[in-house]
MISE-279319 format. One record per residue (C-alpha): x, y, z; residue number from 0. Coordinates in Angstrom, 1 decimal, always signed. Example, Ala and Ser with C-alpha at 12.3 -4.5 7.8 and 13.67 -1.06 7.14 Angstrom:
<sites>
SITE       x       y       z   nr
SITE   +12.3    -4.5    +7.8    0
SITE   +13.7    -1.1    +7.1    1
</sites>
This chain:
<sites>
SITE       x       y       z   nr
SITE  -104.3   -12.3   +33.7    0
SITE  -101.1   -10.3   +33.3    1
SITE  -101.1    -7.3   +30.9    2
SITE  -101.8    -8.5   +27.4    3
SITE   -98.9    -8.2   +24.9    4
SITE   -98.8    -6.4   +21.7    5
SITE   -99.1    -9.0   +18.3    6
SITE   -95.4    -8.3   +17.7    7
SITE   -94.2    -9.0   +21.1    8
SITE   -96.1   -12.3   +20.8    9
SITE   -95.3   -13.5   +17.6   10
SITE   -91.8   -12.0   +17.8   11
SITE   -89.6    -9.9   +15.7   12
SITE   -88.3   -12.9   +13.7   13
SITE   -91.9   -14.3   +13.1   14
SITE   -91.9   -16.8   +10.1   15
SITE   -92.9   -14.9    +7.2   16
SITE   -93.5   -15.6    +3.5   17
SITE   -93.4   -11.6    +2.5   18
SITE   -91.4   -11.4    -0.8   19
SITE   -91.5   -14.9    -1.5   20
SITE   -93.6   -14.4    -4.6   21
SITE   -92.1   -11.2    -5.5   22
SITE   -92.9    -7.4    -4.1   23
SITE   -96.7    -7.2    -5.8   24
SITE   -98.0   -10.4    -4.6   25
SITE  -101.5   -10.6    -3.6   26
SITE  -102.2   -14.1    -3.5   27
SITE   -99.9   -15.6    -0.8   28
SITE   -99.9   -19.2    -0.2   29
SITE  -102.4   -19.7    -3.1   30
SITE   -99.7   -19.6    -5.3   31
SITE   -98.6   -23.2    -4.4   32
SITE  -102.1   -24.2    -6.1   33
SITE  -100.9   -24.6    -9.6   34
SITE  -102.2   -27.0   -12.4   35
SITE  -100.3   -29.8   -10.9   36
SITE  -102.4   -29.4    -7.5   37
SITE  -105.5   -29.1    -9.4   38
SITE  -104.9   -32.6   -11.0   39
SITE  -103.6   -33.9    -7.7   40
SITE  -107.1   -32.9    -6.4   41
SITE  -109.2   -34.4    -9.4   42
SITE  -107.2   -37.8    -8.2   43
SITE  -109.1   -37.7    -5.0   44
SITE  -112.5   -38.0    -6.9   45
SITE  -114.0   -41.8    -6.5   46
SITE  -117.6   -41.6    -6.2   47
SITE  -118.8   -38.3    -7.7   48
SITE  -120.5   -37.1    -4.6   49
SITE  -120.9   -33.3    -4.3   50
SITE  -121.0   -31.6    -1.2   51
SITE  -121.7   -27.8    -1.2   52
SITE  -120.3   -26.1    +2.1   53
SITE  -121.9   -22.7    +2.7   54
SITE  -124.3   -22.3    +5.4   55
SITE  -127.9   -20.8    +4.4   56
SITE  -127.7   -17.3    +3.8   57
SITE  -130.5   -14.7    +5.0   58
SITE  -132.4   -16.9    +7.2   59
SITE  -135.4   -15.1    +8.8   60
SITE  -136.5   -18.1   +11.0   61
SITE  -134.6   -18.8   +14.3   62
SITE  -131.6   -18.6   +14.7   63
SITE  -130.6   -16.7   +11.9   64
SITE  -127.0   -16.5   +10.6   65
SITE  -124.3   -17.1   +12.6   66
SITE  -121.9   -14.2   +12.4   67
SITE  -119.0   -12.2   +14.2   68
SITE  -120.4   -10.0   +17.0   69
SITE  -121.2    -6.6   +15.6   70
SITE  -121.8    -8.0   +12.0   71
SITE  -125.5    -8.7   +11.0   72
SITE  -126.8   -11.1    +8.6   73
SITE  -128.1   -10.6    +5.0   74
SITE  -131.5    -9.1    +4.7   75
SITE  -133.2    -9.4    +1.7   76
SITE  -136.6    -7.9    +0.4   77
SITE  -138.6    -7.8    -2.6   78
SITE  -138.6    -5.0    -5.0   79
SITE  -141.0    -6.4    -7.5   80
SITE  -143.4    -9.7    -7.0   81
SITE  -147.1   -10.2    -8.4   82
SITE  -148.2    -7.6    -6.2   83
SITE  -146.5    -5.3    -7.9   84
SITE  -149.0    -5.7   -10.9   85
SITE  -151.9    -5.1    -8.5   86
SITE  -151.7    -1.2    -9.2   87
SITE  -152.9    +0.8   -11.8   88
SITE  -149.4    +1.9   -12.7   89
SITE  -148.0    -1.5   -12.8   90
SITE  -145.4    -2.2   -15.4   91
SITE  -146.1    -3.3   -18.8   92
SITE  -144.4    -5.6   -21.1   93
SITE  -145.5    -7.1   -24.5   94
SITE  -147.2   -10.6   -24.0   95
SITE  -147.7   -10.1   -20.4   96
SITE  -144.7   -10.8   -18.7   97
SITE  -144.4   -10.4   -14.8   98
SITE  -141.4   -11.2   -12.8   99
SITE  -140.0   -10.9    -9.3  100
SITE  -136.8    -8.9    -8.3  101
SITE  -135.1    -8.5    -4.9  102
SITE  -132.4    -6.8    -3.1  103
SITE  -130.1    -7.6    -0.2  104
SITE  -127.9    -5.7    +2.4  105
SITE  -125.1    -7.8    +3.6  106
SITE  -121.5    -7.8    +5.2  107
SITE  -119.3    -9.3    +2.7  108
SITE  -118.0   -11.6    +5.7  109
SITE  -121.6   -12.1    +7.0  110
SITE  -121.8   -15.9    +5.6  111
SITE  -119.4   -18.4    +4.6  112
SITE  -116.7   -16.4    +3.1  113
SITE  -112.9   -15.9    +2.4  114
SITE  -110.9   -13.2    +4.0  115
SITE  -108.8   -11.0    +1.7  116
SITE  -105.2   -11.4    +2.7  117
SITE  -105.0    -7.6    +3.8  118
SITE  -108.3    -8.1    +6.1  119
SITE  -106.1    -8.0    +9.3  120
SITE  -102.7    -6.4   +10.1  121
SITE  -100.5    -5.0   +13.0  122
SITE   -97.7    -2.6   +13.1  123
SITE   -99.2    -0.8    +9.9  124
SITE   -98.3    -3.2    +7.4  125
SITE  -100.6    -5.7    +5.7  126
SITE   -99.7    -9.2    +4.0  127
SITE   -96.3    -8.8    +1.9  128
SITE   -95.5    -5.4    +3.6  129
SITE   -97.8    -3.1    +2.0  130
SITE   -98.8    +0.0    +3.8  131
SITE  -102.0    -0.6    +6.2  132
SITE  -103.2    +3.0    +4.9  133
SITE  -103.9    +1.3    +1.5  134
SITE  -107.2    +0.2    +3.3  135
SITE  -108.5    +3.5    +3.8  136
SITE  -111.8    +4.0    +2.0  137
SITE  -111.1    +1.0    -0.2  138
SITE  -108.5    -2.0    +0.0  139
SITE  -106.0    -1.1    -2.6  140
SITE  -103.7    -4.1    -1.7  141
SITE  -104.5    -7.7    -1.0  142
SITE  -108.3    -7.4    -1.7  143
SITE  -110.4   -10.5    -2.0  144
SITE  -110.3    -9.8    -5.7  145
SITE  -107.1   -11.6    -6.7  146
SITE  -108.2   -14.6    -4.7  147
SITE  -111.6   -14.4    -6.6  148
SITE  -110.0   -14.5   -10.1  149
SITE  -107.6   -17.2    -9.4  150
SITE  -110.2   -19.5    -7.5  151
SITE  -109.0   -22.1    -4.9  152
SITE  -108.8   -25.9    -6.4  153
SITE  -106.7   -28.7    -5.1  154
SITE  -106.8   -31.5    -2.7  155
SITE  -108.9   -31.3    +0.4  156
SITE  -108.4   -33.0    +3.6  157
SITE  -111.0   -33.0    +6.2  158
SITE  -109.8   -33.4    +9.9  159
SITE  -112.8   -33.9   +12.1  160
SITE  -111.9   -32.9   +15.4  161
SITE  -115.3   -33.1   +17.0  162
SITE  -115.6   -36.7   +15.8  163
SITE  -111.7   -37.7   +16.7  164
SITE  -112.6   -36.4   +20.4  165
SITE  -116.0   -38.4   +20.6  166
SITE  -118.4   -35.3   +20.5  167
SITE  -121.0   -33.8   +18.2  168
SITE  -119.3   -30.5   +19.0  169
SITE  -116.0   -29.0   +20.6  170
SITE  -117.0   -26.7   +23.8  171
SITE  -116.3   -23.1   +24.0  172
SITE  -112.9   -22.3   +24.1  173
SITE  -111.7   -25.6   +23.7  174
SITE  -108.4   -25.9   +21.7  175
SITE  -106.2   -27.9   +19.8  176
SITE  -102.8   -27.6   +17.7  177
SITE  -100.8   -29.1   +14.9  178
SITE   -99.9   -32.2   +17.0  179
SITE  -103.7   -32.8   +17.5  180
SITE  -104.6   -32.4   +14.0  181
SITE  -101.8   -34.9   +13.2  182
SITE  -103.1   -37.4   +15.8  183
SITE  -106.7   -37.0   +14.4  184
SITE  -105.4   -37.4   +10.9  185
SITE  -103.6   -40.7   +12.1  186
SITE  -106.7   -42.1   +13.7  187
SITE  -108.5   -41.4   +10.4  188
SITE  -106.2   -42.9    +8.1  189
SITE  -105.2   -39.9    +6.4  190
SITE  -102.4   -37.9    +5.8  191
SITE  -102.0   -33.9    +5.7  192
SITE   -99.7   -33.6    +2.9  193
SITE   -98.0   -30.6    +1.4  194
SITE  -100.1   -28.0    -0.3  195
SITE  -103.3   -29.6    +1.0  196
SITE  -106.3   -27.3    +1.6  197
SITE  -107.1   -28.0    +5.2  198
SITE  -110.5   -28.2    +6.3  199
SITE  -111.1   -28.6   +10.0  200
SITE  -114.5   -29.6   +11.7  201
SITE  -115.2   -28.8   +15.1  202
SITE  -119.2   -29.1   +14.9  203
SITE  -120.0   -25.3   +15.8  204
SITE  -122.0   -24.8   +13.0  205
SITE  -124.1   -27.8   +14.0  206
SITE  -123.8   -26.5   +17.6  207
SITE  -125.3   -22.9   +16.3  208
SITE  -128.6   -24.6   +14.6  209
SITE  -129.0   -27.2   +17.2  210
SITE  -128.9   -24.8   +20.1  211
SITE  -131.3   -22.5   +18.4  212
SITE  -130.3   -19.5   +21.0  213
SITE  -128.3   -16.8   +19.7  214
SITE  -128.0   -15.4   +23.5  215
SITE  -126.4   -18.4   +24.9  216
SITE  -124.2   -18.8   +21.9  217
SITE  -122.7   -15.6   +22.3  218
SITE  -122.5   -15.5   +25.8  219
SITE  -118.9   -15.2   +26.7  220
SITE  -118.0   -15.5   +23.1  221
SITE  -115.0   -17.7   +22.7  222
SITE  -115.1   -20.3   +20.1  223
SITE  -113.0   -23.6   +19.9  224
SITE  -110.3   -23.8   +17.4  225
SITE  -106.7   -23.8   +16.9  226
SITE  -104.1   -21.9   +19.3  227
SITE  -101.1   -20.1   +18.6  228
SITE   -97.6   -21.4   +19.2  229
SITE   -94.6   -20.8   +17.1  230
SITE   -94.3   -24.2   +16.4  231
SITE   -97.8   -24.4   +15.1  232
SITE   -96.9   -21.5   +12.5  233
SITE   -93.8   -23.3   +11.4  234
SITE   -95.8   -26.4   +10.9  235
SITE   -98.2   -24.5    +8.5  236
SITE   -95.2   -22.8    +6.9  237
SITE   -93.2   -26.3    +6.2  238
SITE   -96.3   -27.9    +5.0  239
SITE   -96.9   -25.0    +2.7  240
SITE  -100.7   -24.9    +3.4  241
SITE  -102.4   -22.8    +1.0  242
SITE  -106.0   -22.4    +2.7  243
SITE  -107.4   -23.3    +6.0  244
SITE  -111.3   -23.9    +6.3  245
SITE  -113.3   -24.1    +9.5  246
SITE  -116.9   -24.5   +10.6  247
SITE  -116.2   -21.3   +13.0  248
SITE  -116.6   -17.8   +12.8  249
SITE  -112.9   -16.9   +13.4  250
SITE  -110.9   -19.9   +12.3  251
SITE  -109.3   -20.2   +15.8  252
SITE  -110.0   -20.1   +19.4  253
SITE  -111.3   -16.4   +19.8  254
SITE  -108.7   -15.6   +22.4  255
SITE  -105.4   -16.8   +22.9  256
SITE  -105.8   -18.7   +26.3  257
SITE  -102.3   -17.9   +27.2  258
SITE  -101.7   -14.3   +26.4  259
SITE  -105.2   -13.1   +26.0  260
SITE  -104.3   -11.7   +22.7  261
SITE  -107.3   -11.7   +20.0  262
SITE  -107.0   -13.8   +16.9  263
SITE  -103.3   -14.0   +16.9  264
SITE  -103.2   -16.8   +14.0  265
SITE  -104.8   -14.3   +11.7  266
SITE  -101.8   -12.4   +11.9  267
SITE   -99.3   -15.0   +12.2  268
SITE  -100.8   -17.2    +9.5  269
SITE  -102.6   -14.8    +7.1  270
SITE  -100.9   -11.4    +7.4  271
SITE   -97.2   -13.4    +7.8  272
SITE   -97.3   -16.5    +5.8  273
SITE   -99.9   -15.3    +3.5  274
SITE  -102.4   -18.4    +4.1  275
SITE  -105.9   -17.9    +3.0  276
SITE  -108.6   -18.3    +5.8  277
SITE  -112.1   -19.6    +5.0  278
SITE  -114.6   -19.4    +7.8  279
SITE  -118.3   -20.4    +8.9  280
SITE  -118.2   -23.4    +6.6  281
SITE  -121.0   -26.2    +6.8  282
SITE  -118.9   -29.5    +7.3  283
SITE  -121.2   -31.9    +8.9  284
SITE  -122.8   -33.5    +5.6  285
SITE  -119.3   -34.0    +4.2  286
SITE  -117.8   -35.4    +7.3  287
SITE  -120.7   -37.8    +7.8  288
SITE  -120.0   -39.0    +4.3  289
SITE  -115.9   -39.1    +4.9  290
SITE  -116.5   -41.2    +8.0  291
SITE  -119.1   -43.6    +6.3  292
SITE  -116.5   -44.9    +3.6  293
SITE  -113.3   -43.8    +5.8  294
SITE  -112.2   -41.5    +2.7  295
SITE  -111.1   -38.3    +4.1  296
SITE  -109.7   -36.3    +1.1  297
SITE  -111.6   -34.8    -2.1  298
SITE  -111.2   -32.3    -4.7  299
SITE  -111.9   -28.9    -3.3  300
SITE  -113.1   -26.0    -5.5  301
SITE  -113.9   -22.4    -4.4  302
SITE  -114.4   -19.1    -5.9  303
SITE  -115.4   -16.1    -3.7  304
SITE  -117.4   -13.2    -5.5  305
SITE  -115.4   -10.8    -7.5  306
SITE  -115.8    -7.7    -5.2  307
SITE  -113.5    -5.2    -6.2  308
SITE  -111.6    -3.8    -3.1  309
SITE  -113.2    -6.5    -0.9  310
SITE  -111.9    -7.3    +2.5  311
SITE  -113.6   -10.6    +2.0  312
SITE  -116.4   -12.2    +0.1  313
SITE  -119.3   -14.9    +0.4  314
SITE  -118.6   -18.0    -1.1  315
SITE  -120.2   -21.5    -1.5  316
SITE  -117.3   -24.1    -1.9  317
SITE  -117.6   -27.3    -3.5  318
SITE  -116.1   -30.9    -2.2  319
SITE  -116.3   -33.6    -4.8  320
SITE  -115.5   -37.2    -3.7  321
</sites>
């Protein structure tokens, strides 16, 4: 492969942008599209009352553990108080004989199903909306996950099952698709990707993680399947005013662009430039099976990441209600 271009060279000086669209102080980006009308539009897609939680298990100690971005660690949890605490002579004493359990955890805030802050990635020294990247030093002062968490994300969700569309339990490593493939899959499913939809894409990659049960093989030559960059795809997201992209992969997009070699260009093109919120490592298989069973692929989507002050991201357990 030839020399990898700089991000600006790949995306272009005239890259599509939403900077300033919601004012100079905005930290929500395309989530601004999700107003009360969009919440009510989502409610209209609740028919059966089925509820699906979309977070993966967190802090699994049995194999294969938690799927995470290379270099991160899964959550570790440990007891601080349990029945054994009361075996010693200096055990706590509460009126009436109360005993209780307590525990603590150490975690990467993006080490489970999670929302990225809009300021999570950048290039050329500027975050979403033009904020100076130096505002991330020591703590994320601008475009952190907190504004997202305080607003909440509620609207019409639509699931596009790319793995099922291609007749596979899961997509292959490095397998790509684009907006035209999404449109084709939607047509095949009999659903339309509408303006302001929360776009949920299943690749089967989390199912692959658990069924493979072999982290060494999973991470070998680590390149996930996913969306691949093109100017047309970015313009498609901008024209449809997609507020939130949710996938069952660790990085929302193919890990390295197959044409340029650039790592995660859509993080920059969609999140940094357009303000599209990204949600990763979602468990979508149960929801997908239900959607396929009655051929209803839209639903009410609701999510609120933890309110972590200055956080670059936060865990979340999204809910889809059909």
